Every structure is written in structure tokens, then in C-alpha cells.
N, C-alpha and C positions, 0 to 999 in steps of 0.2 A: 354812796351819791354823794359830789360835793356839797357840802354845808350850803353855799350859795345856791344851791339850785332845789332847796327843800324849803317847804313851810313850817313850823311849830305851833303849836297850840295846847294849853290844859285843859281838860275837863274832868266833871266830877260824875262819878258812877253810883248808878242807885241802888247796887247789889255790889256784891263778890263774886258773883257766878260769871258763868260763859255766856249767859244772855245778853248780860252789861256791858261786854266788851263787843258783843257783835251790834248790838243798840249805838255806839259809839262808832263803830265803826262805817255802819250804814248812815248814820246823820254827818260824819266827816263827808264821804262820798257827794253828799248833798252840798257843802260847803266849801271844797276845793276848786282850786284856780282852772280858769280854762285848760292850761295845758299842762295840769296833773291828772294821773290817771292812776296812782299809786297809793296806796294809805296802809301805814302801819300804827296799829295802836298797842302802846307799852304800858302796862298796867304797874302803878307805884306798888310796894312792896307792901302797906297799908290795905293796898284793895280799894282804898275809898276814892281816887283819882288816877288819871291816865295821862299819860302824853301821848298828844297826836301828830303824826307826822305824816306828810303830802309831798309829792313829788312827780315830775315826770318818766315814763319809761325811756332808755334808750333805744334806739334802733332794734338792737339783738333782742332787748326784752319786749319789744312789741310782736316778735313772731311767736305765736302760740305754740309752738315746739320746741323753744329754746329752754335749757335746761337750766343756765343760771340763775342765781338769786342776786338780789339786791338789798341794801338796805341806808340808811343815813350814814354820812361819815362819822357825826356823832356819836351814834351807838355802836361803833365800832371803836372806838379809843375806851382806855380805862377809864373807869369811872369813880367818882367821887363818893365819899359816905356824907361828908357835910363840908361845904364852903363856897368860895366862888372862885371861879379863874378865869382867865384870857386864853382861848386855845387858838394855836397857829394853825390854820386848814390847808388842804388842799390851794385852795384861793381865800384870800382874806383871813378875817379872825372871826372868831365865835365866843362871846361871852356866855358861862354857863353858871347856874346854882343852884346846886345840889341840896339835896334834904333827903335824912333816911335814905341815903343810898338811891335816890331818885331823882330825875332831872326835872326841877319844877320852874325853869325860867331859861329859856336860851333866844339870844338875838345874834345875827351876822352883821358885819361889816366888810367891806372893800378893802379896808385900811384901817389901821389902830382908829380906836374910836377918841374925840375929844375927851375932856374931863367932864363936860356937859352930858355929852351922850352916854357915857358910862352913869352917872348918877342917874339920869333919867329911865335907863335900863334897871338900875338895883330898886329904884323907887316905885316901878311895875312888876317887879318880883315879888311874890307872894312870901317873904322873909317872915321866919319865927323870929320873937324878941329878942333873944338871945344873939341870932345871927345878923338880925339887922343894928344891933349894937357894934358887932364886931365890924363889920362892913362899913358902918359910916366912921370910923376912926382910921381905917385902912385905907393906904393910898391905892390908886389904880395900879392893878398888876400888870407886868409885864407878859408880852406873849410866850406861851411855853408850848415846847411840844409833847404832845402827851402821846405815848406809844400805842400801839393797836392792842387789840385784846386775843387773847389766845384760847378764849373758853366759850366763844360764840355759841349760844344757844340756836342754832339757827334754824330748825325746825320750829320751836318753841316760839321765835319772833315770826318769822316766815310763814305762819299758819294759810294764810292765800297760797303762798306758793306749793304748800303739799297740797291743797285743792287742787293745782294745776297739774302738779305729778300723779297725782291718784284721781285723775277723772276719768270718767266711767268709759270715753273712747280708749284711754289708754290702757285701762283694766282689762277691756274687754280684747283688745288687740295682743296683750301680755296672754290672758288666757286662751286666745286661739293659737300662740304661738307656742305655746305649753301644751296644748291639745294637739298640735300636728306634730312636736316632738316623740309626743307619747304614741300616737298614730304608726310615725315611721318606725319607732324601736316594736312596736308589737309586730307593725309588718314586716320588718327583718327578721324579727325570731320566728315569725310564723313560716318565711321563706327558708328558713333555715332548718326549722324540724320538718317542714314538707320534704326538703331533700334529703334528710337525714332518714327520714321514714321510706322514700323511694330505693334510697342505697338499699337499706336495710330489707324492703320487698326483694330487690333484685336476690339481693345474696341468699336470702331464704330461696327464693326460686333456684339459684343454683347448686343450693345444699341440697335441694330435696330431689333434683335430677342425678347429683351423686349419691343418696341417699337411694335412691331408686334402681341406680344401677348396681351399688352395694348389696340390696336386698334381692336383686335377681343374681347377682353371682352366688350369693350365699344358697339361695333354692337349687340352683345348677350344682353346688358342690355338695349339699346335703343328697340331693339325685345322685350325683356318683358316688357318695358315699354309701348310700343304700344298694346301689348296682355292686359296687365293690364288697359288701358284704357277705351279697346272694352270692356273688361268684366263690367267693372264698368258702361259703358253705358247701358249695357245690364241687370244688376242686377244680381236676382238669375238664370235667364236663361243662361246668360253668364256663370258662374260658372260651372252650369250642361254640358254646352257644351266644356268646358275647361276641364272638368275631361273625360268627354268622347272622346275628341281629344286625351288626354294622354293616355287613356287606347286602343284607337286604333292604336298609334303609337307603344305602346310597343307590342302587337299581331300582328302587321303587318307582314305576311307571317308566322304563327303560325298556321293557319288553323281554328282558334277559332269563335266561333260564338256568338254573343251578344242573352244571352236569356231573360233578364229583366234589369231595373234601376230603382231605387227608391233613393230621397233625403229626410233625415228626420232628422231634427235638426242639420245642417248643416254636416252630415255623409251621404256620397256618399256609395251606395250599387249597386254592378254588380252580376250578374251570367252569366257564359259562360260557353261553350258547347266545349269539344274537349280533347286534352290529357293531362290529368292532369300529367303526370310525370315532364312535365316542369316546376312545381311549386318547387320553394327555395330559398334560400336566392336572388339568383343573378335575379331572377322574379319580388320579393319584391324589390331591390335594384333599376331595371329599374324603376319600377313605382313610388318610392320615387323620384327619380330623375327629374320629371317632377314639373313643376311650380305648378300644380292645386292639386296634389293627395299628404299628408302627412300621416304619421302614418299609412302606409298600412297594412291588415291584410289579409290574404290569407288562406282559408281553404278547402279542397275538401268537398265535399257532397257525391259525389259517385264516379264512376270510370270515368264519363264524364262529371262533374260539378265542377265548382269551385267558392266558395263563396268569392267576394272580399269586403271588407271593408275600407275605408280610410277619412279621413278628407277633406274637400274641401279648399282649400288655393287661396289668389290672392295675386298680387303683387299689393302693393298700390304706388303712385306716388313717394314715397320716398325710393323705392325699398326696402321695408323691407316686409318679408312674415307675414302674419297675418290671423289668422282665422275668416272668417266671421258670422255671424248669422245664425239664423234659415231661413231654406229653407223649402220651401212646397215641397211635393211629385207631 
């Protein structure tokens, strides 16, 4: 804030603790000018006194949601350890008296002060004896351009601003935002894991179906191996019985009567009596689907007799179908 828009005064602190600063701040708010609504208390290095600044807010600073901070121009420039100086400001000039690196007196003029105004300012300042002797013999200084500080302890100086930034309302909003982010993250993870579980369940279902098919084929293969072993033990008789078993299973419930059976050179021949209209590709496929009969040929001999010829097969222990040698009728 330009120095011409700020008021400055000195106060004594009753203690060096934080409560003394708060008390000085409350007292300053009661003493500010009508247009001033900002107070800044800067404690001395000794902790026994403080400089109190008061000034009005800019339109931006009156906005409760504004995040910018402000401080008097005098506090933004490089300080002195001890001494007196006349500083060129944004507007006008400022007389300053420093002691122990603390500003103990400040006066602003719209233009360079007269010698009388300068002496009046020095006489009103709380000067120590050595500094008073020095300033008494020193001519009025020329206005100087003092650079701005690069190490402003913003949060230490503007404690009031920190209270605004970390107000309960803003903390609640920040907490709500963080909670919403956490909820969104957990929700996304839940959806992703649910989708993964559904996919795994479907995969397990497909695997279960495939496993069931494999187990069914395994049981069928074991049954065929058992049949092959029995046929191998029985020899040619076993192969003939297997052929008859396959034929009887295919003709079951069809009303056929077996008329004759013979086996010659591994060829199985049978004549059956019944409805010859059932003869066809489907009938042949059923016979060839059996383990014992292959290369089936069915021909009708008359209206009631079907002549069936087929090669006898047996399943060896390695699971391969192979024709057998010559057998006797």
C-alpha cells in the first residue's frame, strides 16, 4: 500500500508473548480512521514495543475470496539498523527513524519537507541520546530510492491473512474436495475390480464347461479301453459279440428280428427281418458310429430283409481303431 494511504503509530507492549500482540491489534482496530479496515502490528526486535500500521482495503482486498496480501510500502523496503533517512515513495516522501533495526518513527509528506517540518519530526521521534546528537548536527537528508526487500516473511507479517486463507469454511471445502477425490478413486477401483471378477467368473465358467467335456471324453475313452481289453481277451468271439452288440443297440425298438450272422475274413454280415423303409444314410451313420463296425453297407434283399455288411473293428490299447485279421464263421 502507498505510504500516503497508511497511518503509523507506536505502542508499548505489556509482555513479549502473543497475547500482547493480539491486545495491540484489538486496540488498534478501535482507534483506526473511518476509511481504514486493515491493521498490521510489527513487533520490535526487543519485544517491548511495536509499530502499528492501519490502512484501507483496495476493491480486490475487500473481496473475501481474494488470495492476494498487502502491506504498507514502508515495510516492503530494505530496513536500517540505526539511523535517519528520507525515502522516495510511490507518492511523496517518508521520513524514517530506525533504532535496533525497528522503525520507531515515520512521517509522510506529499513533497519534500521544509527544514522546520523535518526538525519537528525529529523532535517528536523517540531518539536515543547518541542518535539525537548525531541528527542534531546532520543536515536534512536528500530523498533516496530504497530498494524493496527480497526476503519478506509474508505469513509472519500478515497473520491476519493466514487466518482468512485457513478459515473454517475453506478448510471444510478443502476437506470435502479431498474426500470427493478419495471417494472417486475408491469407486473407480471398485468398478475395475468388479469388472475383473466378472471376467474371471465367466472365464471359470467356460473352463468348467471345457473341463466337463474333457471329463466326459475321458470317461468314454476309459469305457472304450475297457471294451477293447475284454475284446482282446475274447479274441474273434469277442469281436463278433461287439459287432452284434452294436447292431442290437442300433436296432433297439425298431421291431427288427435277426435272421442270420456270419464272419468271413474280418467282414461281418447279418440279415435282419423288419421294416426296410428305415434303411438310409441315417441308419448307416448310426451303425458306423459304433466302435465295432466300420465301412457299413446296407442293401435290401426283398420287402422285409436287409443285408448288412461291415468291417469288424477293435480298439487297441493305444486308442486307435484298426481292422483285425481273418476270423472264422
